C-alpha positions in Angstrom: 22.9 -7.5 -19.6 26.0 -5.4 -20.2 27.9 -3.9 -17.3 26.8 -0.4 -18.3 23.2 -1.4 -18.7 23.4 -3.3 -15.4 24.7 -0.2 -13.7 22.0 2.0 -15.1 19.4 -0.6 -14.1 20.6 -0.7 -10.4 20.5 3.1 -10.0 16.9 3.3 -10.9 14.3 4.2 -8.3 11.0 2.5 -7.9 8.6 5.3 -7.1 5.3 4.6 -5.2 2.5 6.9 -4.1 0.9 5.6 -0.9 -2.6 6.8 -0.3 -4.7 6.4 2.8 -6.3 8.1 5.8 -4.5 8.4 9.1 -5.9 5.1 10.4 -5.2 3.1 7.2 -2.0 1.4 8.4 0.3 3.0 5.9 3.3 3.4 8.2 3.0 -0.2 9.3 3.0 -1.4 5.7 6.0 0.6 4.8 7.9 -0.6 7.8 7.1 -4.2 7.0 7.9 -3.8 3.3 11.2 -2.1 4.0 12.0 -4.1 7.2 13.1 -0.9 8.9 14.0 -2.5 12.2 13.1 0.8 13.9 15.0 3.1 11.5 13.3 6.3 10.6 12.6 7.4 7.0 14.9 9.8 5.2 12.9 12.7 3.7 14.1 14.1 0.4 13.2 17.3 -1.5 15.0 18.3 -4.7 17.7 15.7 -3.7 18.3 17.5 -0.4 17.7 15.6 2.8 15.1 17.1 5.1 14.6 16.3 8.8 11.7 13.9 9.1 9.9 16.3 11.4 9.8 18.8 8.6 7.4 16.8 6.5 5.9 14.1 8.6 2.2 14.4 9.1 1.8 17.3 6.6 1.1 15.0 3.6 3.0 17.1 1.1 2.6 14.8 -1.9 5.7 16.1 -3.7 7.9 15.3 -0.7 9.7 12.0 -1.3 11.1 9.7 1.3 12.9 6.4 1.5 14.1 4.0 4.2 17.8 3.3 4.7 17.0 -0.5 4.6 15.4 -0.2 1.1 17.1 2.4 -1.0 15.5 1.2 -4.2 12.0 2.3 -3.1 11.0 6.0 -3.0 7.7 6.9 -1.5 5.2 9.8 -1.7 2.3 10.2 0.7 -1.3 11.3 0.2 -3.7 11.6 3.1 -6.7 9.9 1.3 -10.1 11.2 0.4 -12.5 12.1 3.1 -16.0 13.4 2.4 -15.7 16.5 0.2 -12.0 15.7 -0.5 -12.1 17.1 -4.1 -9.0 19.2 -3.4 -6.9 16.2 -2.3 -8.2 14.2 -5.3 -7.1 17.0 -7.7 -3.7 17.1 -6.0 -3.2 13.3 -6.7 -4.4 13.7 -10.3 -2.0 16.6 -10.8 0.9 14.7 -9.2 0.2 11.7 -11.5 0.2 13.9 -14.6 3.3 15.8 -13.5 5.2 12.5 -12.9 4.0 11.1 -16.2 5.7 14.0 -18.1 9.1 13.2 -16.4 11.7 12.3 -19.0 13.6 9.8 -16.9 12.2 6.5 -15.8 13.4 7.0 -12.2 11.4 10.2 -11.8 8.1 8.7 -13.1 5.5 7.3 -10.8 5.4 3.5 -11.1 2.7 2.3 -8.8 0.0 3.4 -6.4 -0.7 1.6 -3.1 -4.2 2.6 -2.0 -4.7 1.6 1.7 -8.3 1.1 2.8 -9.0 0.1 6.4 -11.8 -2.4 7.1 -11.9 -1.5 10.8 -15.0 0.7 10.5 -18.7 -0.2 10.1 -19.5 2.0 7.1 -17.6 0.1 4.3 -16.1 2.1 1.4 -17.4 5.6 0.9 -18.0 7.4 -2.3 -15.1 9.7 -1.5 -12.8 6.7 -1.1 -13.9 5.4 -4.4 -13.4 8.7 -6.3 -9.9 7.8 -7.4 -11.2 4.6 -9.1 -13.8 6.7 -10.9 -11.3 9.3 -12.2 -8.6 6.9 -13.1 -4.8 7.1 -12.9 -3.6 6.9 -16.5 -1.0 4.1 -17.0 -0.1 3.9 -13.3 -1.4 0.7 -11.8 -3.3 0.8 -8.5 -3.0 -1.9 -5.9 -6.0 -1.8 -3.5 -4.7 -2.8 -0.1 -7.4 -3.6 2.4 -5.9 -3.4 5.9 -6.9 -4.5 9.4 -8.8 -7.5 8.0 -8.8 -9.0 11.4 -11.3 -6.3 12.5 -13.9 -8.0 10.3 -13.6 -11.1 12.4 -14.8 -9.1 15.4 -17.6 -7.6 13.3 -18.7 -11.1 12.4 -18.4 -12.3 16.0 -20.5 -9.5 17.2 -23.2 -10.1 14.6 -23.4 -13.8 15.3 -23.8 -13.1 19.1 -26.5 -10.5 18.4 -28.4 -12.7 15.9 -28.5 -15.9 17.9 -28.2 -16.0 21.7 -28.2 -19.8 21.7 -24.9 -20.2 19.8 -22.0 -21.5 21.9 -18.7 -19.7 21.7 -17.3 -22.7 19.9 -20.0 -22.5 17.2 -19.5 -18.8 16.9 -15.8 -19.2 16.2 -16.5 -21.8 13.6 -18.8 -19.4 11.7 -16.7 -16.3 12.0 -14.4 -16.8 9.0 -17.3 -17.4 6.5 -19.3 -14.4 7.8 -16.3 -12.1 7.8 -15.7 -13.0 4.2 -19.3 -12.2 3.4 -19.0 -8.9 5.1 -15.9 -8.0 3.2 -17.4 -8.9 -0.1 -20.6 -6.9 0.6 -19.0 -3.8 2.0 -15.8 -3.6 0.0 -15.2 -6.0 -2.8 -18.6 -5.8 -4.5 -18.3 -2.0 -4.5 -15.1 -2.2 -6.6 -17.2 -4.0 -9.3 -19.1 -0.7 -9.7 -16.1 1.5 -10.4 -15.0 2.7 -13.8 -11.3 2.0 -13.3 -10.7 -1.2 -11.2 -7.5 -1.8 -9.3 -5.0 -4.0 -10.9 -4.8 -6.2 -7.9 -6.5 -6.5 -4.4 -4.3 -7.3 -1.4 -5.8 -8.2 2.0 -3.6 -7.7 5.1 -4.4 -8.8 8.7 -2.6 -8.9 12.0 0.1 -6.5 10.8 0.7 -5.4 14.3 2.1 -8.8 15.2 5.7 -10.0 14.7 6.3 -12.4 11.8 3.8 -10.8 9.5 5.1 -9.4 6.2 4.3 -7.7 2.9 6.4 -9.7 0.4 3.2 -10.6 -1.5 2.5 -6.9 -2.0 5.9 -6.5 -3.7 5.2 -9.5 -5.9 1.7 -8.3 -6.9 3.1 -4.8 -7.6 5.7 -6.3 -10.0 3.0 -8.3 -11.7 0.9 -5.1 -12.2 3.7 -3.4 -14.1 3.7 -3.2 -17.9 7.5 -2.7 -18.4 9.7 -5.7 -18.0 12.6 -3.6 -16.7 10.4 -2.3 -13.9 9.2 -5.7 -13.0 12.7 -7.0 -12.7 13.9 -4.0 -10.7 10.9 -4.3 -8.3 11.6 -7.9 -7.7 15.4 -7.3 -7.4 14.7 -5.1 -4.3 12.7 -7.9 -2.7 15.5 -10.4 -3.6 18.2 -8.2 -2.1 16.1 -7.7 1.0 15.5 -11.4 1.5 19.3 -12.1 1.1 20.0 -9.4 3.7 17.6 -10.9 6.1 19.0 -14.4 5.7 22.6 -13.1 6.3 21.3 -11.3 9.4 19.8 -14.6 10.8 23.0 -16.5 10.0 25.2 -13.9 11.8 23.0 -13.8 14.9 
């Protein structure tokens, strides 16, 4: 790679639309991905910095933000699709189409992270599946099922309800298998019914605990990309981040 091409390569932005309801764990995922260490995001609009309070919570999909610990990533936020959320779905579709017409690679949308919590009893709703039915053009979707540890408790409750004679030790032995069955029935099997399937499915658990990370999400995102340049750039952000973390440990 020539010096000029290398320079152009490194100034690229990897742009991700993050979709999910308020309880989907989006903020936790972004903080883990970017290793924010408590630092707040920088909100951008037309290349001018906004105060975080000006945009946070309003889910203006065109507002872009990034973290000072991961300048390569630029994020956009959508609040997900509740029942009757046709308006928000249209906003997402319009945003995808608008970004697809961008002439420069750095301004295009490169991936969608769709965060779906498993901490409720209802499973995936038709509203949540609407994006998979409408499609996202050439932009790959990564379906991220969050709070997978909540399924353990659902399985535990079901086992206790179904059989009063089971000991606590026997219940704990059966929890992983039953939790897997619940996930497949309420979530995974429903994805088999949709017209446009996600490129990859990621399952995250215990994200509120120290030591958990999202490096696998970055790897799968890079694998979902069709352009080799984007694949390399996405992985380069991960590599630089890992090197930074190693240096931090050495210097402590």
